[in-house]
C-alpha positions in Angstrom: 0.0 0.0 0.0 2.9 2.3 0.6 4.0 2.4 -3.0 6.3 5.5 -3.5 5.5 5.6 -7.2 1.7 6.0 -6.6 2.2 8.9 -4.3 4.3 10.9 -6.8 2.6 13.3 -9.2 2.9 12.7 -12.9 6.3 13.6 -14.4 5.0 16.6 -16.4 3.5 18.2 -13.3 6.5 17.7 -11.0 8.9 19.8 -13.1 8.6 23.5 -12.1 7.9 26.1 -14.8 7.1 23.6 -17.4 4.4 24.7 -19.8 1.8 22.2 -21.1 0.6 22.8 -24.6 -2.7 21.3 -25.6 -3.6 21.3 -29.3 -7.2 22.1 -29.9 -8.8 20.4 -32.8 -8.8 22.6 -35.9 -12.2 23.5 -37.3 -12.5 23.0 -41.0 -14.8 25.1 -43.0 -16.4 23.2 -45.8 -16.9 26.0 -48.3 -15.1 29.1 -47.0 -11.4 29.7 -46.3 -10.5 31.7 -43.2 -8.1 33.8 -45.2 -9.8 34.4 -48.5 -7.0 36.5 -49.9 -4.6 33.6 -49.7 -6.8 31.1 -51.6 -7.2 31.4 -55.3 -10.8 31.5 -56.6 -12.3 28.2 -57.7 -12.3 29.1 -61.3 -8.5 29.6 -61.1 -7.9 26.4 -59.3 -10.2 24.3 -61.6 -10.6 26.2 -64.9 -11.9 23.2 -66.9 -14.8 22.7 -64.4 -15.7 26.4 -64.7 -15.6 26.4 -68.5 -17.7 23.2 -68.8 -20.3 24.4 -66.4 -20.7 27.6 -68.4 -20.5 25.8 -71.8 -23.5 23.7 -70.7 -25.4 26.8 -69.6 -24.6 28.6 -72.9 -25.6 25.6 -75.0 -28.9 25.1 -73.3 -30.0 28.6 -72.1 -28.1 30.7 -74.6 -28.3 28.8 -77.9 -31.0 26.2 -77.4 -33.6 28.4 -75.9 -33.0 31.4 -78.1 -33.0 29.3 -81.3 -36.0 27.3 -80.3 -37.9 30.4 -79.2 -37.1 32.2 -82.5 -38.1 29.1 -84.5 -41.3 28.8 -82.5 -42.3 32.4 -82.9 -41.5 32.4 -86.7 -43.1 29.1 -87.6 -46.1 29.2 -85.3 -47.3 32.8 -85.4 -50.7 31.9 -83.9 -49.2 31.2 -80.4 -47.6 34.1 -78.4 -44.7 34.0 -75.9 -46.0 33.0 -72.5 -43.4 34.7 -70.4 -44.6 38.4 -69.9 -41.0 39.8 -69.5 -39.9 38.1 -72.7 -43.1 39.1 -74.5 -42.5 42.7 -73.5 -38.9 42.6 -74.8 -40.1 41.0 -78.0 -42.9 43.6 -78.5 -40.7 46.5 -77.7 -37.4 45.5 -79.5 -38.2 42.5 -81.6 -35.9 39.5 -81.6 -33.0 41.7 -80.6 -34.8 42.4 -77.3 -35.0 38.7 -76.6 -31.2 38.3 -77.2 -30.3 41.3 -75.1 -32.5 40.1 -72.3 -30.9 36.6 -72.4 -27.4 38.1 -72.5 -28.2 40.3 -69.5 -29.5 37.4 -67.4 -26.5 35.3 -68.5 -24.0 38.0 -67.5 -25.6 38.6 -64.1 -25.4 34.8 -63.4 -21.7 34.7 -64.4 -21.1 37.6 -62.1 -22.8 35.8 -59.2 -20.8 32.6 -60.0 -17.4 34.5 -60.1 -18.3 36.3 -56.9 -19.1 33.0 -55.2 -15.8 31.5 -56.4 -13.8 34.5 -55.1 -15.5 34.2 -51.7 -15.2 30.5 -51.5 -18.9 30.0 -51.5 -19.7 26.7 -53.3 -23.4 27.4 -53.6 -23.0 30.8 -55.3 -20.3 29.2 -57.6 -22.3 26.2 -58.8 -25.9 27.4 -58.6 -26.0 29.9 -61.5 -24.6 27.7 -64.3 -26.6 24.7 -63.1 -29.8 26.7 -62.8 -29.3 28.1 -66.3 -28.6 24.7 -67.7 -31.7 23.2 -66.1 -33.9 26.1 -67.2 -32.5 26.2 -70.7 -33.0 22.4 -71.1 -36.6 22.7 -69.9 -37.4 25.7 -72.1 -35.7 24.3 -75.2 -37.5 20.9 -74.8 -40.8 22.8 -74.2 -40.4 24.9 -77.3 -39.4 21.9 -79.5 -42.4 20.0 -78.2 -44.7 22.9 -79.1 -43.1 23.1 -82.5 -43.7 19.4 -83.2 -47.3 19.6 -82.0 -48.1 22.7 -84.1 
């Protein structure tokens, strides 16, 4: 029972003026860097990904929807544009108004995506091109379906 080893304090506490350093677990942010100035934007680190996301958005929203809308309006004149904003642009400026409106929306979405990449926000980086791709695919398919049924 009189074990001298059991009565002694642990070695690290018996040495005077010894500092004990405890590492705290590091917290990892999923989408944001703590020092955003040091990290390169996502589009710089993965340029191929950025280009392919926007190529898909351009092909579906930019080209597919514009071409199918123009074909639909030219070949089926009895049916009008259903979107009131697009109808206003078409009535006011013709087909050029449609193209300018699409380019404006596209540039705003690119700006949002680039801002998200610079801030390290994955949602703002991926959401705009994915949204435009999905919307463009739906609108193109809808216009082609209406063309085939007319």
